[in-house]
C-alpha positions as CSV (number, residue, x, y, z in Angstrom):
1,M,87.6,91.0,61.8
2,N,91.1,89.4,61.3
3,N,92.1,90.0,65.0
4,L,88.7,88.9,66.5
5,F,89.8,85.0,66.4
6,L,92.8,83.5,65.2
7,Q,93.6,79.6,64.8
8,L,97.1,78.8,66.0
9,P,99.5,76.4,64.3
10,F,99.1,73.9,67.1
11,S,97.0,70.6,67.1
12,Y,96.8,68.1,70.1
13,E,96.1,64.5,70.5
14,P,92.4,63.9,71.6
15,K,93.0,60.6,73.4
16,L,95.8,62.3,75.6
17,L,93.5,65.4,76.2
18,L,90.8,63.1,77.5
19,A,93.3,61.1,79.5
20,D,94.1,64.1,81.6
21,L,90.5,65.3,81.7
22,Q,89.6,61.9,83.3
23,T,92.0,62.8,85.9
24,C,90.5,66.2,86.6
25,E,87.0,64.5,86.5
26,S,87.7,63.0,90.1
27,E,88.1,66.6,91.5
28,T,85.5,69.0,92.6
29,W,84.5,71.6,89.9
30,V,82.9,75.0,90.9
31,D,80.1,77.1,89.3
32,H,81.1,80.0,87.7
33,F,80.8,83.0,90.1
34,N,79.2,85.6,87.8
35,K,75.7,84.1,87.7
36,N,74.4,87.1,85.4
37,D,76.7,86.3,82.4
38,Y,75.0,83.0,81.8
39,Q,72.2,80.7,82.1
40,G,72.3,76.9,82.6
41,D,75.3,75.3,84.0
42,W,78.9,76.4,83.6
43,T,81.7,74.9,85.9
44,I,85.3,75.4,86.1
45,I,88.3,73.9,87.8
46,S,91.8,75.6,88.1
47,L,95.3,74.2,86.8
48,R,97.0,77.5,87.6
49,S,95.5,80.2,89.8
50,P,96.2,82.9,92.4
51,G,97.5,80.8,95.4
52,G,97.6,77.6,93.4
53,N,94.0,76.3,94.6
54,T,91.8,74.3,92.3
55,D,88.8,76.2,93.3
56,T,90.1,79.7,92.9
57,I,88.7,80.4,89.4
58,Y,88.8,84.1,89.2
59,T,91.7,85.9,87.5
60,H,93.5,89.0,89.0
61,G,96.5,90.5,87.2
62,N,97.9,92.0,90.6
63,E,98.3,88.4,92.2
64,E,101.1,85.7,91.7
65,Y,99.7,82.8,89.8
66,V,100.9,79.4,90.8
67,D,100.5,75.8,89.1
68,T,98.0,73.8,91.0
69,P,99.0,70.1,92.1
70,L,96.3,68.9,89.6
71,L,98.4,70.5,86.7
72,Q,101.1,68.5,88.0
73,S,99.0,65.3,87.8
74,C,98.3,65.9,84.2
75,P,101.3,65.3,82.0
76,Y,99.8,66.3,78.8
77,F,98.2,69.7,79.8
78,S,101.8,70.4,81.3
79,Q,103.3,69.6,78.1
80,I,100.9,71.9,76.2
81,T,101.3,74.7,78.7
82,Q,104.9,74.6,78.9
83,A,105.2,74.7,75.1
84,F,103.8,78.5,75.3
85,Q,107.0,80.4,75.7
86,C,105.7,83.0,77.7
87,D,104.6,83.8,81.2
88,K,101.2,82.3,82.0
89,Q,98.4,83.6,84.3
90,A,95.3,81.5,85.0
91,I,94.9,78.0,83.3
92,R,91.4,76.5,83.6
93,L,89.1,73.8,82.6
94,M,85.8,75.1,81.5
95,K,82.8,72.9,81.3
96,L,79.7,74.2,79.6
97,F,76.5,71.9,79.8
98,P,74.0,71.3,76.8
99,G,71.3,73.8,76.8
100,S,73.2,76.4,78.3
101,E,74.2,79.9,77.0
102,I,77.2,82.4,78.1
103,K,75.3,85.7,77.5
104,A,76.9,88.3,75.4
105,H,79.4,90.3,77.3
106,R,83.0,91.8,77.0
107,D,86.0,90.9,79.2
108,S,87.9,94.0,80.3
109,E,91.6,94.3,79.2
110,C,91.6,90.7,77.7
111,G,92.9,91.2,74.0
112,Y,96.3,90.9,72.5
113,E,96.5,94.6,72.2
114,D,96.5,94.8,76.0
115,G,99.6,92.6,76.5
116,V,97.6,89.5,77.2
117,F,96.1,86.7,75.2
118,R,93.5,83.8,76.0
119,I,93.9,80.6,74.3
120,H,91.1,77.9,73.8
121,I,91.8,74.2,73.3
122,P,88.7,72.3,72.9
123,L,88.9,68.7,74.7
124,I,85.1,67.8,74.0
125,T,82.8,69.6,71.8
126,E,80.2,69.1,69.1
127,P,79.3,71.3,65.9
128,E,76.2,72.6,67.9
129,V,78.6,74.6,70.4
130,L,79.3,78.1,68.6
131,F,81.2,81.1,69.9
132,Y,80.0,84.7,68.5
133,F,82.5,87.3,68.4
134,D,81.0,90.4,67.4
135,G,78.1,88.3,65.8
136,N,80.8,86.1,63.8
137,P,80.3,82.4,64.5
138,L,83.0,80.1,65.1
139,H,83.1,76.5,65.9
140,M,86.3,75.2,67.6
141,R,87.2,71.4,66.9
142,V,88.8,69.1,69.4
143,G,92.5,69.4,69.5
144,E,92.5,72.7,67.8
145,C,94.1,75.9,69.3
146,W,92.4,79.2,69.2
147,Y,93.2,82.9,70.3
148,G,90.0,85.1,70.8
149,N,89.8,88.8,71.6
150,F,87.6,88.8,74.6
151,N,87.5,92.7,74.6
152,A,84.9,92.2,71.7
153,L,81.2,91.4,72.4
154,H,81.1,87.6,72.6
155,R,78.7,84.8,73.6
156,I,78.4,81.2,73.3
157,V,75.6,79.0,72.7
158,H,75.3,75.1,73.2
159,E,72.7,73.4,71.4
160,G,74.1,70.1,71.5
161,T,73.8,67.0,74.0
162,I,77.3,66.6,75.8
163,P,79.1,68.8,77.9
164,R,81.5,71.1,76.1
165,V,84.9,71.4,77.8
166,H,88.0,73.7,76.9
167,L,91.4,73.9,78.3
168,V,91.8,77.7,78.8
169,I,95.0,79.4,79.0
170,D,95.6,83.0,79.8
171,C,99.3,84.1,78.6
172,L,101.4,87.3,78.7
173,R,102.5,88.8,75.2
174,N,106.2,88.7,74.5
175,A,108.5,88.8,71.7
176,W,107.9,85.0,71.2
177,S,104.1,85.5,71.1
178,D,104.6,88.5,68.7
179,E,106.3,86.3,66.3
180,L,103.8,83.5,66.6
181,F,100.9,86.2,66.1
182,T,102.7,87.5,62.9
183,Q,102.8,84.1,61.4
184,I,99.1,83.4,61.8
185,G,98.3,86.9,60.3
186,Y,97.4,89.2,63.3
187,D,97.1,92.7,62.3
188,F,99.5,94.8,64.4
189,A,98.3,98.0,62.7
190,W,95.0,97.5,64.2
191,D,96.6,96.7,67.4
192,E,98.3,100.1,67.5
193,Q,95.1,101.7,66.5
194,Q,93.3,100.2,69.6
195,K,96.1,101.3,72.0
196,R,95.7,104.9,70.6
197,L,91.8,104.8,70.9
198,K,92.0,103.5,74.4
199,R,94.4,106.3,75.3
200,K,92.2,108.8,73.9
201,Q,89.1,107.5,75.9
202,N,91.2,107.7,79.1
203,I,92.2,111.3,78.5
204,P,89.1,112.9,79.9
205,A,89.5,111.3,83.4
206,T,93.3,112.3,83.3
207,I,92.3,115.8,82.7
208,A,89.9,115.8,85.4
209,A,92.6,114.3,87.9
210,L,94.9,117.0,86.9
211,E,92.6,119.7,87.1
212,L,92.5,118.9,91.0
213,M,96.3,119.5,91.3
214,D,96.1,123.1,90.4
215,T,99.6,123.5,89.4
216,D,101.8,124.9,86.5
217,T,103.0,121.3,85.5
218,A,99.5,119.9,85.4
219,R,98.0,123.0,83.4
220,N,100.8,122.2,80.8
221,M,99.9,118.8,80.7
222,I,96.1,119.6,80.3
223,M,96.8,121.7,77.4
224,A,98.9,118.9,75.8
225,L,96.0,116.3,76.4
226,K,93.4,118.8,75.1
227,K,95.4,119.3,71.8
228,E,95.5,115.6,71.5
229,L,91.9,115.4,71.8
230,E,91.7,118.4,69.1
231,Y,89.9,120.5,71.7
232,E,90.1,124.3,71.1
233,D,91.3,126.2,74.1
């Protein structure tokens, strides 16, 4: 459970968070595109996105991410994001309305063991807003900073009365973040175990592709992979 969610040793001034949020409220927010993953109302605006547009809310690791003009108009958000000494991908504001629920789902390749980490900073929330990671409840308070492993089955329930707004930052793992995660108690042994598990899960597909090649090199690789899976030839 240690790696499901961890609080980072950063805290932020609520008044400054709200001042930048007010700037963003004058812009157009868009509905989350995956309607199957939630019920109610869930809107987003981008501060950093592929192409640098505020209405581009999807994430895609193969594209270049660019700060939007809106981020440049938000001095406190800019200060917060620049303090993360690593490359960033998407930076978004996510607003979940009262009575809404983000249904249980997994985000592919979205854990620290994958070389990425997603940060949540609440700007507006209340105790009736709860995350669940593998069934474990978590309430994130205003001004706190949290990592969550979104490879895990997770959902969010909003039973409060005001819109919940989070600043969400997608970061790329590096030596700076490894040191930070060591400080907050991240279990790196579990991390390596997950990498081995994912590799093992991918081996059957790799073997199938190699079998199509029908070469001596491919056959040797297949034998090694089968041994890794503890197959008996």
